[in-house]
VMD Tcl script that draws the C-alpha trace (Angstrom):
set ca {
  {-13.11 -8.63 -4.76}
  {-13.28 -8.83 -0.98}
  {-14.22 -12.06 0.76}
  {-17.54 -10.52 1.81}
  {-18.62 -9.53 -1.71}
  {-21.21 -11.24 -3.88}
  {-18.58 -11.79 -6.58}
  {-16.51 -13.90 -4.20}
  {-19.32 -15.67 -2.33}
  {-21.63 -16.49 -5.23}
  {-19.28 -16.64 -8.22}
  {-15.59 -17.17 -7.50}
  {-15.84 -19.52 -4.50}
  {-18.51 -21.83 -6.02}
  {-16.60 -22.03 -9.32}
  {-13.36 -22.84 -7.44}
  {-15.16 -25.54 -5.44}
  {-16.66 -27.11 -8.57}
  {-13.36 -26.98 -10.46}
  {-11.59 -28.53 -7.48}
  {-14.12 -31.34 -7.13}
  {-14.13 -32.25 -10.82}
  {-10.33 -32.23 -11.05}
  {-8.60 -35.62 -10.58}
  {-7.30 -35.96 -7.02}
  {-3.62 -35.88 -8.00}
  {-4.08 -32.57 -9.81}
  {-6.30 -30.74 -7.31}
  {-3.31 -28.90 -5.93}
  {-2.87 -27.31 -9.34}
  {-6.51 -26.18 -9.36}
  {-5.95 -24.46 -6.03}
  {-2.76 -22.78 -7.25}
  {-4.43 -21.53 -10.42}
  {-7.44 -20.35 -8.40}
  {-5.08 -18.39 -6.16}
  {-3.33 -16.75 -9.10}
  {-6.63 -15.90 -10.80}
  {-7.91 -14.41 -7.53}
  {-4.69 -12.39 -7.18}
  {-4.82 -11.25 -10.81}
  {-8.48 -10.14 -10.52}
  {-7.43 -7.72 -7.76}
  {-3.82 -6.78 -8.54}
  {-3.50 -7.62 -12.24}
  {0.07 -8.04 -13.50}
  {1.40 -7.55 -9.95}
  {0.86 -11.29 -9.58}
  {4.45 -11.46 -10.84}
  {5.59 -10.45 -7.35}
  {3.88 -13.49 -5.84}
  {5.31 -15.78 -8.51}
  {8.79 -14.30 -8.04}
  {8.61 -14.70 -4.25}
  {7.48 -18.30 -4.69}
  {10.36 -19.22 -7.01}
  {12.92 -17.45 -4.81}
  {11.62 -19.09 -1.62}
  {11.73 -22.52 -3.24}
  {15.28 -21.89 -4.51}
  {16.57 -20.75 -1.11}
  {15.04 -23.82 0.55}
  {16.76 -26.15 -1.95}
  {20.04 -24.30 -1.58}
  {19.93 -24.64 2.22}
  {19.07 -28.34 1.93}
  {22.00 -28.92 -0.43}
  {24.40 -27.20 1.93}
  {23.20 -29.35 4.82}
  {23.64 -32.49 2.69}
  {27.15 -31.43 1.60}
  {28.05 -30.81 5.24}
  {27.02 -34.35 6.18}
  {28.97 -35.85 3.28}
  {32.12 -33.87 4.08}
  {32.08 -34.91 7.75}
  {31.86 -38.66 7.08}
  {34.86 -40.47 8.51}
  {36.51 -37.33 9.94}
  {37.77 -36.69 13.45}
  {35.63 -34.74 15.94}
  {37.71 -31.57 15.64}
  {37.55 -31.65 11.83}
  {33.79 -32.26 11.97}
  {33.28 -29.19 14.17}
  {35.38 -27.01 11.83}
  {33.48 -28.26 8.76}
  {30.09 -27.77 10.43}
  {31.07 -24.24 11.44}
  {32.08 -23.42 7.88}
  {28.84 -24.74 6.42}
  {26.77 -23.05 9.13}
  {28.30 -19.74 8.07}
  {27.39 -20.44 4.43}
  {23.83 -21.37 5.46}
  {23.46 -18.12 7.40}
  {24.59 -16.14 4.36}
  {22.10 -17.97 2.13}
  {19.27 -17.44 4.61}
  {20.19 -13.77 5.02}
  {20.25 -13.33 1.23}
  {16.87 -15.02 0.88}
  {15.24 -12.88 3.54}
  {16.95 -9.65 2.44}
  {15.71 -9.87 -1.13}
  {12.02 -10.36 -0.38}
  {12.15 -7.85 2.49}
  {13.77 -5.34 0.15}
  {10.90 -5.71 -2.32}
  {8.38 -5.22 0.50}
  {10.27 -2.25 1.93}
  {10.63 -0.55 -1.45}
  {7.01 -0.92 -2.49}
  {5.46 -0.20 0.90}
  {7.85 2.21 2.62}
  {9.82 4.08 -0.06}
  {7.52 7.10 -0.20}
  {7.28 7.19 3.60}
  {11.08 7.31 3.72}
  {11.17 10.05 1.07}
  {8.63 12.22 2.91}
  {10.55 12.07 6.18}
  {13.96 12.61 4.59}
  {12.57 15.62 2.72}
  {11.35 17.10 6.00}
  {14.89 16.87 7.36}
  {16.39 18.29 4.16}
  {13.89 21.15 4.17}
  {14.69 21.90 7.80}
  {18.36 22.09 6.85}
  {17.50 24.45 3.93}
  {18.84 21.91 1.46}
  {18.07 22.62 -2.22}
  {17.93 18.86 -2.83}
  {14.67 16.99 -2.36}
  {13.94 13.35 -3.09}
  {11.16 12.52 -5.51}
  {8.22 10.34 -4.49}
  {7.14 7.58 -6.85}
  {3.84 6.04 -7.84}
  {4.19 2.47 -6.61}
  {1.54 -0.22 -6.84}
  {1.34 -2.61 -3.90}
  {0.29 -6.22 -4.57}
  {-2.46 -7.59 -2.34}
  {-1.30 -9.66 0.59}
  {2.40 -8.85 0.19}
  {2.83 -8.30 3.95}
  {1.24 -11.68 4.63}
  {2.90 -13.92 2.05}
  {6.28 -12.28 2.70}
  {6.14 -13.35 6.36}
  {5.09 -16.86 5.36}
  {8.01 -17.09 2.93}
  {10.49 -15.90 5.58}
  {9.05 -18.38 8.06}
  {9.50 -21.24 5.59}
  {13.13 -20.35 4.87}
  {13.93 -20.00 8.58}
  {12.28 -23.33 9.39}
  {14.38 -25.06 6.72}
  {17.50 -23.40 8.13}
  {16.62 -24.53 11.68}
  {15.74 -28.00 10.31}
  {12.22 -27.82 11.70}
  {11.05 -28.96 8.27}
  {12.67 -30.48 5.21}
  {13.12 -28.32 2.15}
  {10.31 -28.86 -0.31}
  {11.54 -30.13 -3.68}
  {8.22 -29.60 -5.46}
  {7.73 -25.98 -6.52}
  {3.97 -26.53 -6.60}
  {3.82 -27.06 -2.84}
  {5.51 -23.74 -2.19}
  {3.21 -22.05 -4.71}
  {0.18 -23.52 -2.95}
  {1.47 -22.57 0.50}
  {2.02 -18.93 -0.48}
  {-0.88 -18.59 -2.92}
  {-3.89 -20.34 -1.32}
  {-6.58 -17.84 -2.25}
  {-8.73 -17.79 0.92}
  {-5.82 -16.50 2.99}
  {-3.79 -14.56 0.46}
  {-5.35 -11.18 1.22}
  {-5.62 -11.07 5.03}
  {-3.95 -14.20 6.38}
  {-4.00 -15.97 8.78}
  {-0.19 -16.17 8.62}
  {0.45 -19.91 8.51}
  {3.56 -21.91 9.11}
  {4.44 -24.38 6.38}
  {4.00 -27.38 8.66}
  {0.49 -26.29 9.66}
  {-1.24 -26.40 6.30}
  {0.84 -27.90 3.53}
  {-0.30 -31.53 3.86}
  {-4.02 -30.76 3.97}
  {-3.56 -28.39 1.01}
  {-1.72 -31.03 -0.99}
  {-3.82 -34.11 -0.15}
  {-6.60 -33.13 -2.51}
  {-9.36 -34.79 -0.52}
  {-12.79 -34.46 -2.09}
  {-15.34 -31.98 -0.83}
  {-17.58 -33.55 1.81}
  {-20.98 -32.51 3.04}
  {-19.59 -32.15 6.55}
  {-16.80 -29.77 5.50}
  {-19.14 -27.85 3.24}
  {-21.72 -27.34 5.99}
  {-19.13 -26.41 8.63}
  {-17.46 -23.99 6.25}
  {-20.76 -22.40 5.25}
  {-21.78 -21.80 8.87}
  {-18.41 -20.23 9.61}
  {-18.77 -17.96 6.55}
  {-22.25 -16.90 7.65}
  {-20.98 -16.08 11.13}
  {-18.26 -13.93 9.60}
  {-20.78 -12.10 7.40}
  {-22.93 -11.49 10.49}
  {-20.07 -9.73 12.28}
  {-18.89 -7.74 9.27}
  {-22.09 -6.73 7.50}
  {-24.34 -6.19 10.50}
  {-21.96 -4.64 13.03}
  {-18.63 -3.56 11.47}
  {-20.00 -1.94 8.31}
  {-22.51 0.08 10.32}
  {-19.89 1.22 12.81}
  {-17.72 2.34 9.89}
  {-20.19 5.16 9.21}
  {-20.17 6.31 12.85}
  {-16.40 6.00 13.32}
  {-15.52 7.76 10.06}
  {-17.82 10.69 10.84}
  {-15.88 11.43 14.05}
  {-12.31 10.55 13.08}
  {-12.50 12.51 9.81}
  {-13.68 15.64 11.64}
  {-12.13 15.07 15.05}
  {-11.43 18.80 15.55}
  {-15.15 19.35 16.15}
  {-15.47 16.87 19.02}
  {-14.18 16.18 22.50}
  {-14.86 14.26 25.69}
  {-17.36 11.44 25.54}
  {-17.65 11.67 21.73}
  {-13.94 10.87 21.27}
  {-14.20 8.00 23.76}
  {-17.20 6.63 21.87}
  {-15.22 6.86 18.63}
  {-12.27 4.95 20.13}
  {-14.55 2.25 21.52}
  {-16.55 2.15 18.30}
  {-13.44 1.71 16.17}
  {-12.12 -1.05 18.42}
  {-15.39 -2.93 18.07}
  {-15.50 -2.22 14.32}
  {-11.95 -3.49 13.84}
  {-12.61 -6.67 15.82}
  {-15.89 -7.45 14.07}
  {-14.36 -6.65 10.69}
  {-11.11 -8.57 11.07}
  {-12.44 -11.55 13.02}
  {-15.46 -11.67 10.70}
  {-13.20 -11.81 7.64}
  {-11.13 -14.50 9.38}
  {-14.34 -16.52 9.85}
  {-15.08 -16.21 6.13}
  {-11.50 -17.18 5.25}
  {-11.31 -20.13 7.64}
  {-14.78 -21.25 6.52}
  {-13.69 -21.07 2.87}
  {-10.64 -23.17 3.65}
  {-12.76 -25.69 5.54}
  {-14.87 -26.28 2.44}
  {-11.72 -27.62 0.75}
  {-10.86 -29.70 3.82}
  {-8.10 -27.29 4.88}
  {-7.95 -26.23 8.54}
  {-6.34 -22.81 8.76}
  {-5.01 -21.58 12.13}
  {-7.31 -19.49 14.29}
  {-6.52 -15.79 14.57}
  {-8.72 -14.72 17.49}
  {-9.67 -16.23 20.84}
  {-12.04 -13.96 22.78}
  {-9.51 -11.10 23.19}
  {-11.78 -8.87 25.26}
  {-11.68 -11.15 28.30}
  {-7.93 -10.57 28.61}
  {-6.66 -9.38 32.00}
  {-3.58 -7.62 30.68}
  {-2.00 -6.43 27.43}
  {0.23 -9.50 27.11}
  {-2.77 -11.83 27.27}
  {-4.65 -9.61 24.82}
  {-1.91 -10.13 22.25}
  {-2.01 -13.88 22.81}
  {-5.67 -13.73 21.84}
  {-5.67 -11.00 19.12}
  {-4.15 -11.56 15.67}
  {-2.69 -14.79 17.06}
  {-0.81 -15.83 13.94}
  {1.02 -12.50 13.63}
  {1.99 -12.67 17.29}
  {3.14 -16.26 16.89}
  {5.23 -15.30 13.86}
  {6.95 -12.43 15.72}
  {7.55 -14.64 18.74}
  {9.00 -17.48 16.66}
  {11.12 -15.55 14.17}
  {12.11 -12.40 16.07}
  {11.60 -12.70 19.83}
  {13.14 -16.15 20.33}
  {16.15 -15.60 18.04}
  {16.91 -12.28 19.76}
  {16.41 -13.89 23.19}
  {19.17 -16.44 22.53}
  {21.46 -14.07 20.64}
  {25.01 -13.35 21.82}
  {24.20 -9.77 22.84}
  {21.37 -10.94 25.11}
  {23.50 -13.68 26.65}
  {26.31 -11.21 27.33}
  {23.90 -8.70 28.88}
  {22.29 -11.44 31.00}
  {25.65 -12.54 32.40}
  {26.75 -8.97 33.03}
  {23.40 -7.92 34.49}
  {23.10 -10.85 36.87}
  {26.66 -10.37 38.10}
  {26.73 -6.57 38.41}
  {23.10 -5.43 38.71}
  {21.06 -8.36 40.00}
  {18.52 -10.78 38.55}
  {15.67 -8.27 38.38}
  {17.55 -5.68 36.30}
  {19.00 -8.42 34.11}
  {15.52 -9.82 33.42}
  {14.11 -6.39 32.58}
  {17.05 -5.71 30.27}
  {16.66 -9.03 28.46}
  {12.93 -8.39 28.05}
  {13.55 -4.89 26.68}
  {16.14 -6.08 24.15}
  {13.92 -8.93 22.93}
  {10.62 -7.02 22.91}
  {11.78 -3.82 21.22}
  {12.38 -5.25 17.71}
  {9.12 -7.23 17.96}
  {6.98 -4.16 18.61}
  {8.91 -1.93 16.24}
  {8.29 -4.49 13.49}
  {4.67 -4.84 14.58}
  {4.12 -1.13 14.05}
  {5.99 -1.01 10.76}
  {4.23 -4.14 9.48}
  {0.88 -2.37 9.64}
  {2.00 0.36 7.31}
  {4.18 3.41 6.58}
  {2.75 5.79 9.18}
  {4.18 7.24 12.38}
  {0.92 6.44 14.15}
  {1.49 2.74 13.47}
  {5.07 2.96 14.77}
  {3.75 4.75 17.86}
  {1.16 1.98 18.25}
  {3.93 -0.63 18.34}
  {6.02 1.40 20.81}
  {2.91 1.99 22.94}
  {2.51 -1.74 23.50}
  {6.27 -2.14 23.98}
  {6.14 0.30 26.90}
  {2.95 -1.26 28.32}
  {4.34 -4.82 28.18}
  {7.75 -3.85 29.52}
  {6.05 -1.92 32.32}
  {4.04 -5.03 33.18}
  {7.25 -7.07 33.44}
  {8.87 -4.41 35.64}
  {5.87 -4.25 37.99}
  {5.26 -8.00 38.12}
  {7.24 -8.61 41.38}
  {5.35 -5.78 43.10}
  {2.02 -7.13 41.89}
  {2.83 -10.68 42.99}
  {3.94 -9.47 46.41}
  {0.81 -7.36 46.83}
  {-1.44 -10.27 45.86}
  {0.34 -12.53 48.35}
  {0.19 -10.02 51.22}
  {-3.51 -9.25 50.65}
  {-4.40 -12.93 50.07}
  {-6.19 -12.05 46.82}
  {-7.87 -14.81 44.84}
  {-6.90 -13.99 41.25}
  {-9.85 -16.02 39.92}
  {-12.42 -14.10 41.94}
  {-14.68 -11.71 40.03}
  {-13.78 -8.78 42.29}
  {-10.22 -9.08 40.94}
  {-10.81 -10.30 37.37}
  {-13.34 -7.66 36.34}
  {-11.18 -4.60 37.22}
  {-8.25 -6.26 35.43}
  {-10.35 -6.76 32.30}
  {-11.66 -3.18 32.44}
  {-8.11 -1.88 32.83}
  {-7.12 -3.85 29.73}
  {-10.05 -2.37 27.83}
  {-8.75 1.14 28.57}
  {-5.30 0.15 27.26}
  {-6.85 -1.33 24.11}
  {-9.13 1.64 23.41}
  {-6.31 4.17 23.78}
  {-4.09 2.12 21.48}
  {-6.77 1.83 18.81}
  {-7.48 5.57 19.04}
  {-3.92 6.27 17.88}
  {-4.02 3.38 15.42}
  {-7.09 4.75 13.62}
  {-6.29 8.46 13.87}
  {-5.37 10.30 10.69}
  {-1.74 10.63 11.70}
  {0.13 10.80 14.99}
  {-0.59 14.50 15.50}
  {-4.31 13.90 15.06}
  {-4.10 11.03 17.54}
  {-2.49 13.26 20.18}
  {-5.10 15.97 19.64}
  {-7.92 13.45 19.96}
  {-6.41 11.95 23.10}
  {-6.01 15.37 24.75}
  {-9.55 16.38 23.77}
  {-10.96 13.48 25.80}
  {-10.32 15.54 28.92}
  {-11.99 18.67 27.57}
  {-15.75 19.39 27.63}
  {-16.66 15.85 28.60}
  {-20.47 16.41 28.48}
  {-22.01 13.14 29.60}
  {-25.44 14.27 28.40}
  {-24.39 13.71 24.81}
  {-24.81 10.01 25.45}
  {-28.60 10.42 25.55}
  {-29.48 13.83 24.07}
  {-29.56 12.62 20.45}
  {-26.04 13.69 19.51}
  {-25.16 10.14 18.48}
  {-27.91 10.23 15.86}
  {-26.03 12.93 13.94}
  {-23.20 10.67 12.80}
  {-24.96 8.85 9.97}
  {-26.82 6.20 11.98}
  {-30.43 6.22 13.16}
  {-31.94 4.52 16.24}
  {-32.60 1.32 14.33}
  {-28.93 1.10 13.31}
  {-27.76 1.61 16.89}
  {-30.18 -1.05 18.16}
  {-28.94 -3.51 15.54}
  {-25.31 -2.80 16.49}
  {-25.93 -3.30 20.20}
  {-28.01 -6.44 19.64}
  {-25.33 -7.85 17.33}
  {-22.61 -7.15 19.89}
  {-24.62 -8.94 22.57}
  {-24.97 -12.00 20.33}
  {-21.22 -12.03 19.59}
  {-20.46 -11.62 23.32}
  {-22.71 -14.55 24.23}
  {-21.11 -16.77 21.59}
  {-17.70 -15.68 22.90}
  {-18.64 -16.63 26.47}
  {-19.81 -20.04 25.30}
  {-16.50 -20.59 23.51}
  {-14.39 -19.25 26.37}
  {-16.06 -21.59 28.86}
  {-16.17 -24.42 26.32}
  {-19.83 -25.03 27.13}
  {-20.47 -26.95 23.91}
  {-17.16 -28.84 23.88}
  {-15.14 -29.59 20.76}
  {-18.25 -30.43 18.73}
  {-19.59 -26.93 19.24}
  {-22.94 -26.22 17.66}
  {-23.13 -29.81 16.35}
  {-23.98 -30.93 19.89}
  {-27.30 -29.11 19.73}
  {-30.59 -30.76 18.79}
  {-30.99 -30.82 14.99}
  {-34.07 -28.51 14.86}
  {-32.23 -25.97 17.05}
  {-29.19 -26.11 14.78}
  {-31.26 -25.48 11.68}
  {-33.10 -22.67 13.45}
  {-29.71 -21.05 14.12}
  {-28.63 -21.55 10.50}
  {-31.78 -20.01 9.07}
  {-31.67 -17.29 11.72}
  {-28.16 -16.32 10.61}
  {-29.15 -16.21 6.96}
  {-32.31 -14.17 7.55}
  {-30.53 -11.79 9.92}
  {-27.84 -11.08 7.33}
  {-30.41 -10.64 4.55}
  {-32.66 -8.37 6.61}
  {-30.20 -6.41 8.73}
  {-26.99 -6.47 6.67}
  {-25.56 -3.02 5.91}
  {-25.98 -2.97 2.14}
  {-28.27 -1.41 -0.43}
  {-29.56 2.18 -0.39}
  {-28.01 4.32 2.32}
  {-24.98 2.08 2.81}
  {-21.68 1.85 1.02}
  {-19.64 -1.29 0.57}
  {-16.78 -1.15 3.06}
  {-13.39 -2.55 2.07}
  {-11.65 -4.98 4.37}
  {-9.39 -3.08 6.76}
  {-6.54 -5.58 7.00}
  {-6.40 -6.06 3.24}
  {-4.69 -2.65 3.27}
  {-1.89 -3.90 5.51}
}
mol new
graphics top color blue
foreach p $ca { graphics top sphere $p radius 0.5 }
foreach p [lrange $ca 0 end-1] q [lrange $ca 1 end] { graphics top cylinder $p $q radius 0.2 }
display resetview
């Protein structure tokens, strides 16, 4: 039951809204929790036990940490400064052990379910190479929906309690609601506890304003997914599944097509999710902010999958940046090698685990790990070349805001993005390398207009709809990027124009949506991560 399906849009969501509205305010949180568990059960069945177990464990670790902090305060009352420092150090060590235990358990569950067979396959390759008679056995493991998403949220909650950014939540229901809110359970966005818990718990009634705003956001998401992404799926699959038969401009078109498909699919699903949350009066964090106007890879990742990037920055990058090993390297590097080398070394140490985890988070494939390392090298290279770039800009008196500078920077970033997504989508790392190399073989520009692109499952009408849809999304993106409508957005427009847009969205989806005869329902890409 994807968020774009009729079952969700016309059955589950309306029933959840009605049940929520008719529930007494104090008990609406329970309606949302039960709705989340029913949603989870409808997709993953008895695997809902993993979500329940993670919820109970996360709540327990939070309480345990809070109790240790309280005991520390009690045991330091009336003591001398030196005794206070010793006591605090002892309790801090206990807290670290509790936090490590909490994180290790839920990460172990994720690692076992998601990566065990990947580990077995690679170990068996090594054993086979060594002519070992022993081989490990793969297992049939069922993966609960959203486990990669709610696991990160649970870790974030425990870490925030440990750092005293938030107080430990005594009510188990609040943790259950935070981890099990059904609109975001399958694909995120990955929220921090402080971002959403109060609006989830308040139980405010459904208002016409929230309902209308949420509905428009859902329609916009359906526009991107059903009109553009689901059509591109046919084109992209036809090339990537038989990549050996193609080269040159066809492979480039596939890489560009998949990048657009992924953006329209993922951002469209985020629109549906955020719109669903808005109907309940819950404002979920945004996950995209016009990523294709980025001038470099670092900016791209500040605009693409924002909540995942924020999570990695908060819970991996910053802790590593202030770790003892980084501090020691920084002191040594500055003293022996200079500020530049020290800075590059610090950046490498802090960025490496972020991008390794980014690749692994997406799934148990070497192509995903390569994808993470690809961006690690790109970002580290940008840091290394930054002084040269700044000096060059200063010498040449370049205006960085001028179009003659911005446009080449954006185009350069597009090339980086398209290459990365080529490897990300390829059927394995070896296939990705073969596709990348084939770009430079038999380029054949004429295939752009000789009808070749009509042999991949789409006709002229489909291609026109895709291009027209992309233009509409690009225009809306430009309006948002330049903030032309302000914070009110579309509400600033004259009422008849607003309603024309609403009806236009509905009719466009009904008429041009990729469904019915000739189309297959396409699963949500990020639901598989």
